[in-house]
N, C-alpha and C positions, 0 to 999 in steps of 0.2 A: 292514832297511836300516841301514847303519852310521851311528853318531852323527856321524862325521867329515863326512859329506855334509850334515849339518844344522847344522854349526857356526855358519854365518852367521846362521841363524834363531835358534839358541839364545842367541847373543850379542846379536843385533839386537833381539829382543823385549823383554828387560829394559831395555836402554838406551833404546829407544823409549818404553817406559812411564815411565822416569825423566825424560826430557826433556818428554814430554807433560804429566805431572803437575806438574812444576816450572814449566813455562811457564803452564799454566792457573792454578796456585796463585798465581803472582806477580801475574797480572792480577786475581784475585779479592781478594787481601789488599791489593794496592796501591790499588785503587779502592773497596774495600769493597762489592763486588758481591753482590747477594742471590742465593742458590742454594738448591735444595731440600735438598741434603745433599752433603757432600764424598765420602761413600762411594759415591754413585751416579756421581759424576764419575770417581773412581779405578777403579771397576768398568768403566766404558766405556773408559777409557784402556787398561786391561789387555786388554780384549777387542779393541780396535782394534789394539794392538801385536801380540798373538798371531795374530789372523786375517791381518793384512797380512804378517807374517813368514812364516807358513805358505804363503800364496798365492804369495809371491815365490820359493818353492822350485821352482815349476814354470815351464815356458817361457811359458805364457800367464797368468802371475800378474798381470801388469798389466791384462789384460782381465778377470780375475776381480775384482780390486779395483774397476775401473771399473764392472763390472756390479753389485757390491754397493752401491757409491755411488749408482748410478742407481736401484736399488730403494729405497734409503733416501730419496732425494730425491723419488721418486714417491709413497712413502707419506706423506711430509710434505706434499706438494702436495695430495694427495687427501683425507687425513683430518685433518691437523693444521695446515693452512696458516694460518688466522687466529691460532691459538695461538702458533705459532713466529714468525710475522711480528710479532706484538705483542712477543715477547721480543727479537727483533732490534732493533726500534725502541727499546725500553727500554735495551738495551745501548749503542746509538749515543748515546742521550741522556745516559747516565751518563758515557760516555767523553768526549764532546764538551763536557760541562759543565765538566770539568777544564780543557780547552783554552780554554774561554771565560773561566774565572777567571784563567788565567795569561796567555793571549795575546789574549783578546777575539775569538777566532774564533767563527763562528756555531754555535749549538746545533742539533743534528739529532735527529730522532726525538721520541718522546713517552714519558713515564714511566708507562705504563699497566699493565705487567706486574709481578707481585710477585716474579718470579724470572727469571733469565736463564740457566738451566741448559742448555737445548737448544743455543743458539749456542756456549756454552763447550765443551760435549761435542763438537760438530762440529769446533770449532777444535782441541781436543786430539787428536781422531782424525786430523785433517790432519797435525798434528805427528808423530804416531806413524808414519803411512804414509810421510812424507817421510824420517824417520830410517831406517826399514827399507829404503826404496828406495836410500838412500845406502850402507848397509852391505851389503845382500844383492846388489845389482846393481852395486856399486862406482861409483856416480854421483858427480858432483862434490859436495864437502862443502857448497857454498853451498846446495844443495837442502835440506839439513837445518838449516843455521844460520839462514836467513832466517825461516822460520815459528816457530822456537823462540825467537829473540831478540826478535822484534817486541813481544810483550806486556811483557817486562821493560824494553825501551827506552821504550815508551810510559809506563810507570810512572815511570821515572827522570826524564823530562823534563817531567812534568806534575804528579805527585802531590807533596804536602808530606812524605809519609812513604815509606820504601822498602817493598818487599814483605816479607812475613814471612820471617824468617831461614831457616826450614826449607826453604821452596820456593825461595828464592834459592840456597841451598846445593845443592839437588838439580839445579837448572838449570845452575849453574856447574860442578858436578862432571861432568855429562854432556857439556857443551861442551868442558871441558878434556880429557877422555879422547878425544873425537873429534878434536880438533885435534892432540894429541900423537901419536896413532897414524895420522894420515891418510896421511902420506908412505909409511910402511912398508906399510900396507894396500893402497896402490896398486901399489907395486913388487913386493912379496912377499906376496900375500894370506894364505898359510898362516901365515907368521911374524907378519904384522900382526895377525891375530886372536888369536894367543897374547899378543902384546904388549898388546893391548887388555884381555885378561883380567887379566894380571899388573899392569897399570898402575892398575887401579881402586882398590885398597887404598892404595898410597902417595899417589896424588893425593887421595884422600878425607882421609887424615891431614894432608897439607900444607894442604889447603883448610880443614879444621877448625881448624888452628893459626892460619891467617890470620883466621878469623872470631873466634876467642877473643882474639887480640891487637888486633882492631879491633871493639869492640862496636858495636852498632847505632847508639847515640847519636853515635858518632864520624863516621859517614859519612852521616848523614841530611841530605838536601837540599844536596848538594854540586854541583848542576848550575847554579848561578847564572851562571857564565861562559858555559855553553852556551846558557842562556836568553837572555842578553844578545846573543850572536851571532845566535841564531835570531830575536829581535825585530828586530835591525838588518836582517837579510836580508829579513824579512817586510815591514818598512816600505819598504825599497828596492824590493821587488817591487810593493808597492802604489803607490809613486810612479811606477814605470814604467807600470803599468796606467793610472793617472790621466793620465799624459802622452800615452799612445797614444790614449786615449779623447778627450782634449781637443785632440789634434793639436799639442801643444807639444813643443819639444825636451826630451830627457831629460838632466837634470842629474846626472851621476855623479861630481861632484867631492868628495862626502863631507860629513860633518856639520860640518867645521871651515871650510867655505868656502861662501859664498852667491853663486851665479852670478845676477846681476841681469838678464843678457840673456835668461834663460829665464823670468823672472817675468811671468806673464800673469794669466789668470783664477784666482781662488782655487779650491782644491780643494773639491768638493761632498761629499767623503767625511764621513760622520757616525760614523766608527769611533771608539770610546772609547779614551782614552789612559790615564786615571787616575781614581781616585775620591777626592774631597777632602772632609774634614770640618773646618770652620773653627769656632773658638770665638766669632767675632764676625760681625755682619752687614756687608755691603758688598762693594765690588769688591776682589778679591785678585789681585795680579800674581804669577805664578809664573815665576821666571827660569830659563831653560834654558841659554843661552850668549850672551855678548856678543862682538862683533867689533870689532877695533881698527884694522884697516888697510883703507882705502878705495882702490880701484884705478880708479874711474870706471865699471867694468863689474861690480864685485862687492865683497863684503866678505870679509875673511880674518881669522882669529883666530890671533895669534901664540901658539904652543903653549908657548914657554919662560917666558912671564910668569906670575908668581905674586903674589897680593895677598890681604889679609885684608879681608873685607867688614865693614861697620859692624855692630856688635852693639848690642842694645837692653837695656832694663831694664824692670822692672815688667810681667812677662808677664801677658797677658790670658787665657791658656788655651793648650791644646795643639792645634796644627794637625797633622792626620794625613793622609798621602798614601799611597795604595795604587795602584801602577802595574800596568797589564796587561802582564805580562812584566817582566823585569829590564832596565832602561834603562841606557845607558852613562853617564848623568849623573844627579845628584839635582836635582830641581826645588826651588828655594829661594824663600822669600817675602821680602817687605819688611815687617818686619825680624825676624830671629830673635834670641832671647835668648842668643846665643852667637856667637863669632867663627867665620866660615866661610872656609876657605882655598880660593881659586879658582885653578885651574891651567888656563891657556889659555882663560880666560873662563868656566869652568864648574866645578862641584864634581864630580869624578870619583866614580863609584859603585864604589869599589875593593872594597867588601865584598859586592857583588852583592845589594844590598837591593831588595826589592820593596815592603816596607812600612816607612815611617819617619815620624818626627814632629818638630816644632819647637815650642818655647815662643814663641808669637807675641807681639810687642810693637809699639806704635806710637810709641815714643820712642827717641831716640838717646842713647847713654851714653858712647861713646868715639870719638875722632877716628880717621880713617884716614890712611894715608901720602899725601903729595902725589901727584897723578896723574903718570904718565910723560908725557914730551913727545910721545909717539906719539899722544896723544888730541887733538892739534891739527894733526897732519900731514894734508896733502892733496896730491894730484898737482898739478904746476905749472899745468896747463891748467885744472883744476878751481878752484884757488885764484884764478886771474885773474878768472873771471867771478863767483865766489862773493863775493870781497871787494868787487867793484864793486857788486853787488847789496846786500850788507850795509851798505855806507856809507849808502845811501839809506834802508834800512829802519830803521836805528838812529839817525838824526838826532835829537838831543835827549836820547838816553839816556846817563846818566852812570855807571851801574853795570852790572855783569854781569847782575844780575837784571832790570833794565829792558830791556837788550838781548835777553835770553832771552825775555821776555814779548812783545816786538815780533816777534821771529822766530817764536814759537809762533803768534801771531795771524795772521801772514802765511801760514804754511804751512797752517794749518787752513782758510783761505779761498782757497787757491791753486787748488783743483780740487774737483770734486764727487766724493763717495765712490761707488765702483762696484766691486763684487766681481768683475765680468766685464771689467775693464780689459784691453785687449789688450797684447801684448808691445811692447817698445821698438822704434822704427824702426831699421833696420840702419845708417842713415847717421850716427847719433849715436854718440859715443864716451864720453858721460857720462850715466849713468842719472838723476841728480838734475837735471841741466840739461834733459834731455828731458822729465822730468815737469813741471818748472816752466815750460818754454817751449812745449812742443808738446802734451802730453797734457792733455785737459780733465777727465780722471777719474783715479782711483787708489784704492788701498786701503792698508792699514797699512804694507806694505813701502815703498811710494812715499813716503808722508808721513814715516815715520821716517828714511829715507835722506836726503831733502831737508833735514829739520831738523838732522840730525847734521852734514851738510856745512856748512850756514849757521852753526851754532853754532861749529864749529871755525874758520870764516873770521872770526868775530867774536872769536876768542881765548878762547872758553869751552871747557874740556875736555868732550868728549862722545863717546859711543860708541853703536853700534847694537846693540840687544838683541832676542832672540827668545825666546818662551816662550808662556805661556797666561794668559788673563785670565778670571777666574771670578766670577760673581755669587753670593755665598755667603749662606746663612742660618745663624745661630748654631745649632750642634749638629746640623744636618741635612747628610747626605751629598749630594754633588753629583757626578754623572758628567760628566767633562770630555772632550769629543770634539775631533776635528780642527777643528770649526767654531769652537772657542774659541782656536785658535792665533792669535797676535798678535805684532806687532813694535812696539817703542817706543824711546825715547831715554833714556839716562842722562846727566845733566850733573853737573858737580862744582861745589859752592858753596864759594868760598874763605872765606866767613864761618863757616859751620858745619863746614867741613872734612869733608864727606860727599857721597856720590853720591845723587841723587834721580831719581825717575821723572818724565819729561816726556811727557805725552800730547798728540800732535799730530794724531791721526786724528779728524776732525770728528764722527763718529758715537759716539765714546766720551767719557764725562765726564772732566774734568781730574783728574789724580791728586792726592791730598792729600799735603801735606808732613808728615812726622812731627814731633812736638813735640821741643823741646830742653829737657833737664833743667837747672835752674839750678845754677850752681856748677861746671859742667863746662868744661874748657879748650876755648875756641873760637878761631878765627882772627880777624885784624883786617881781612881782605879783601885783604891783600897777597899777591902771587904770588912764587914763586921766580924767580931771575934768568933761567933759561932761558925762562920764560913771559913775561918782560918784553920779550923780543925782538919780540913782536908790536907793531907800531906802534899808537898810540892812534887810535881812530876819530874822525872829525870830529864836532864838536858842531854845534849849530844855527847858531852864528855863522860857522862855517867853510864856505867855498864848496866845492862839489863840482865838481872840474874835469872828471871823466870821466863820461860817461853810462853807465848800466848796460847790460850786453849784453842782458839779458832784458827784453823789453818787456811787462811785466805790470802791471796796475793796482796801485799801491802804497798802503798804508794812510796815513791822514792823519798828519802829524807833530806834532800838538798833544800837549803833555805831559800833558794831562788824560786821554788815552786809556789805558785799563787792560787791558781784556779783548777786547772785540768791536769790530771796525772797521766803521763805517757804509759804506753804498754810496758809491762814488766814481765820478766820470765816467770813461768808458772812454778809454783812450789809443789814438790812431790807430796802427795797425800796418801796415806795408807789406804789400801783397798778396804772398802766398807761392805759389810754383809748386806745384800739387797733386802729391803724391807718388803714383806709380802703385802700386796694391796688387799684391802677388804673385799671379799667376794660379794658381788651383787646377787640379790635373790633372783633366781630364774623367773622368767615371765610366767611360765605355766603354774608355778607355785602361787604367784600373786593372783592369777586368774582363779585358781582353785579356792584360795582364801576368800576372794570376793564372792564366788558362787556359794560357798558355805555360809558366809555372812548373810547373803540374800535368802537362802533357804531357811536359816535360823529366824530371820525376821518374819518370813511368811508363816512359819509354824507358830511362832509366839503370838503374832497378831490373830491368827486363826483361833488358837486356844483362848485368847482374851475375849474375842467376840462371842465364842460359844459360852463361856462362863457368864458373860453379861446377859445373853439371851436366856440362859437357864434361870438366872436370878429374876429376871422380869417375868418369866413363865410362871413362877410360884409366888409372886409378890403382889400385894394389893388386895382390895376387897373382891368378892366373887365376880361382880359385874365387870370390874376393871380387868380382872384376870382373864375373863372370858374374851374381852375385846383384844387383849394382848395375844392370847393364844390363837385367836382367829387370824390376826395379822401375820403371825409367824407361819402358821400352817398354810394360809393362802399363798404366801410368798414361796414356801417350799413346793407347793403343788404347781405353781406357775413355772418354777425352774425345772421341775420334772415333767412339765407338759401334761399334767393330770387335770381332769375336770373336778372342780371343787364341789363338794356335796352341798346341796341347797339347805339341808337340815342345819349344817353348821353356820351358814349365812343367816338363816332365820334366827338362830340362837344368838348370834352377835347383835342383830337388830333388836331383839328383845331386850338384851342387856343395856342397849344404849337408849332406846326410845320408850321403854315401858317401865312400870314400877315393879316389875317382876324381879324377885331375888333369885339369882342363878344358884342352883343346887349343886352339891358335889358330884352327883351322878351325871349331871349335864356337863360339867367341866371335864369329866372323865372321857366324854366323847372326843374331845380334842386330843387327849392323850392317845386314845386308840388310833385316831387317824394319823397322828404324828408317827406312831410306831409302824403303821402301814407304809408310810412314805420312806422311813428309814430302811425297811426291808427292800424297797425298790432300789435304794442307793446301793445296798449290799449286793444286788444282782448286777450292778454296772461293771464294766471291765476294770481291771486293776488300775489302769492309767487314768481313769476318770474319777476314781474314789478320792484321791488327794485334792482334786479341784473342789468337790463338794465339801470336803472336810475343812480344808485350810483357806481356800479362797472365798467360798460361799458360806463358810462357818455353819454347816448343817451337820448335826450329830445327835 
């Protein structure tokens, strides 16, 4: 037999071995997988490449490969099932452990086996067969690319190190040769195989030059940006799942906007976000982002604003944060021993860090710039009711700090804490007003929003902040989950010229104010001119002309009150018309809709398949058309349990193996037999006809 007839096999086998060995080697070295010996893996790669290439030389090569694969699977199931299954579980455990460390995804399997050689050999054999199938049978290149690239892709997005250079080189060489010659091998098979042979050496030299010019250390762990996007996508997907489970609307407005209309029950997800090691005991606030614009129905963060957050001195130790996956922002503590530049209310993770640290301090050492006027802005409707309420709350308060404490006490006692608080009523247009007037419960988002609004109405710079609150033990690592997500208020003190945390959620202890080092430049409490536009609030002697809009028990106005307001008599409130709850769709209607959707899908796919079969029935040259009609009618006869006519079998063999040109009258025989089968379907019971029509697509 001439060598020319075996050219596809002679070229495909080495290339299949190249890609199979490179793909498996990347997986082994990237994850540090334990195997019995590389020589065994390479031997099986070579055997799979040669056998699959030789089998595909024959017409029934696909069946030969399937038979061999079936025998291998049967031997494994009969004689080595526990042994192989244990190795598969160990491989799953080792791979998913990396995903857990990076993305906090669940760990699968158990680490019981000492080696994972068998599943890796099976995977390498699959790669070899796929490459040979692409080359020898001229199938689409995707068939070879997907199994070969998956191991390297898994390594690059999870491992801290890249695979060994040699295996990565082999894999890239094989992929480059396949991609460069793909078009020519499709259009001109003979010329394409020559091009493939001649391209190996120059591609190998060029690729070697690229590797020499870019040493391994230069491209290690360059997937931070991809990890950041993957983490954001995963978190959005988790939010969608949580919203569907809880029945709340999906908020797809992004991380720089908080839609308060969708705020309802707190998520019950216990998914870990980061791992924190603090040098000191106590409550630690980790700031994620602040929001400066209140719209009544949400918070927005102005992306153009930049500011330097207060730095501290006398560090008490190093705070270390390790996030699960690369986040878009860096979580920042109060306070770091360095100035931090905030852009749009957060510190952008421009270097794609997953592990970072701060020198933690509890003292202030430098003043910050005066806050922008935006931190007192409120919508006109919000300002009207908020100022009226604040006038009564702050009677007798002469300083901003006294006003702040009265507002803090009022908000902490305005409602009972409940993580399962329902969403805001649709008839309200202001979230803070609804919480203070209508809702009897709330959680951190409700309290922080209401306090920020009232502080601004009192002329105190304030902003809404989201992040995490952690109860730390010195030197001990703490896993921070979604359950530690929190919202609080930052207010600006004109005396110390710095931003402070204000805790208004009743179940959380009040945040401590950091110390002030002596001799540092401080303010005298005066405000810039733009802040003086806020009119002075009435003192105890000034009458209040206007009644507050919100009828809520107010705290006593005695000046001796500092932190906790005692019980006060209830204020009579006019009876309110009960609001009708939205009616839930009956379950039987949902089931009916699902059934209708399922029936519609079955009908549409049935008609689509019928149309596709009709198109193939009448397309192509006469001999091709005869073979297609033979396949369709034979399948119909088999389903109807009819004996297929030998005459039609002979006609199909004549169309394939002879030089005979099929004539129209011969093709008409398939039409006649098909019409006979359709008549048999028409005689079936009524409940069987839809099965043949829509599920089996026979018409």
